[in-house]
Legacy VTK file of the C-alpha trace (Angstrom):
# vtk DataFile Version 3.0
C-alpha trace
ASCII
DATASET POLYDATA
POINTS 116 float
92.174 108.506 101.013
91.304 105.064 102.306
90.536 106.594 105.690
87.657 108.608 104.217
86.120 105.548 102.558
86.664 103.340 105.603
85.109 105.798 108.055
82.099 106.168 105.757
81.505 102.417 106.070
82.506 101.478 109.621
82.349 104.815 111.420
85.062 107.186 112.515
86.022 105.424 115.761
86.627 101.965 114.283
88.306 103.448 111.207
90.673 105.431 113.434
91.477 102.343 115.498
92.227 100.266 112.406
94.278 102.942 110.664
96.204 104.091 113.717
96.994 100.652 115.156
97.360 98.605 111.949
94.930 96.068 113.417
93.346 93.537 111.058
89.721 92.491 111.460
88.592 88.890 111.600
85.914 87.769 109.165
83.267 88.014 111.890
84.399 91.539 112.832
84.348 92.597 109.169
80.788 91.272 108.873
79.666 93.099 112.026
81.306 96.326 110.805
79.583 96.150 107.421
82.708 95.573 105.362
81.431 92.273 103.954
77.907 91.091 103.206
78.400 87.545 104.424
80.745 84.754 105.363
80.675 81.311 103.830
82.589 78.077 103.942
82.209 77.977 100.155
82.390 81.532 98.744
81.827 80.284 95.192
78.396 78.953 96.158
77.551 82.263 97.821
78.544 84.146 94.661
76.591 81.737 92.436
73.460 82.263 94.545
73.838 86.038 94.309
74.336 85.873 90.540
71.225 83.684 90.258
69.106 86.199 92.189
70.396 89.181 90.197
69.915 87.388 86.875
66.180 87.171 87.601
65.833 90.967 87.849
65.277 93.603 85.181
68.600 94.735 83.679
67.170 98.201 82.999
65.909 98.575 86.571
69.242 97.385 87.962
71.178 99.824 85.784
69.044 102.784 86.896
69.031 101.699 90.544
72.849 101.472 90.544
73.140 104.890 88.918
70.812 106.485 91.467
72.499 104.733 94.388
76.010 105.813 93.463
74.943 109.351 92.487
73.438 109.944 95.915
76.263 108.278 97.821
78.968 110.338 96.136
77.459 113.704 97.109
79.111 113.877 100.519
81.850 111.326 99.881
83.552 113.343 97.134
83.896 116.402 99.370
85.446 114.334 102.151
87.764 112.589 99.728
88.941 115.900 98.226
89.607 117.322 101.714
91.551 114.227 102.807
93.592 114.293 99.603
94.415 117.968 100.188
95.598 117.247 103.747
97.700 114.269 102.640
99.322 116.205 99.798
99.736 119.575 101.541
100.766 118.324 104.966
101.627 114.640 105.252
103.682 114.172 102.093
105.933 117.098 103.076
107.087 115.399 106.272
110.375 113.569 106.720
108.449 110.522 107.950
106.425 110.390 104.712
109.604 110.489 102.660
111.128 107.784 104.861
107.996 105.659 104.501
108.130 105.851 100.711
111.872 105.120 100.683
111.462 102.172 103.065
108.659 100.754 100.938
110.699 101.063 97.749
113.748 99.522 99.446
111.631 96.763 101.046
112.717 97.548 104.588
111.093 98.679 107.815
110.903 102.478 108.130
112.899 104.388 110.724
110.508 107.098 111.907
111.891 110.400 113.174
108.591 112.065 114.085
109.002 115.000 111.717
LINES 1 117
116 0 1 2 3 4 5 6 7 8 9 10 11 12 13 14 15 16 17 18 19 20 21 22 23 24 25 26 27 28 29 30 31 32 33 34 35 36 37 38 39 40 41 42 43 44 45 46 47 48 49 50 51 52 53 54 55 56 57 58 59 60 61 62 63 64 65 66 67 68 69 70 71 72 73 74 75 76 77 78 79 80 81 82 83 84 85 86 87 88 89 90 91 92 93 94 95 96 97 98 99 100 101 102 103 104 105 106 107 108 109 110 111 112 113 114 115
């Protein structure tokens, strides 16, 4: 399901690259891709500044704005998430590799993929 959320944020091509190659983004790459709002030497100061700005706004307006924002955003996201979940459950989790992956994770070892 993470692939649906990731591709909604960074686009399908970058999401595919990250998911299929297990590549990790640098902080600068995450910023450019829209995964983070900013980078700071002192994250606590950045958070304090954000809290200060938000605390000056109307709580009622913020509550309604958040509700409207998330209501609109979930319209297409939920359909994609349901479809991805169906594929994972109906197809992926029935493969020998999926079972091996779960077993390897539980046994804290590297998986031995068979391609089936």
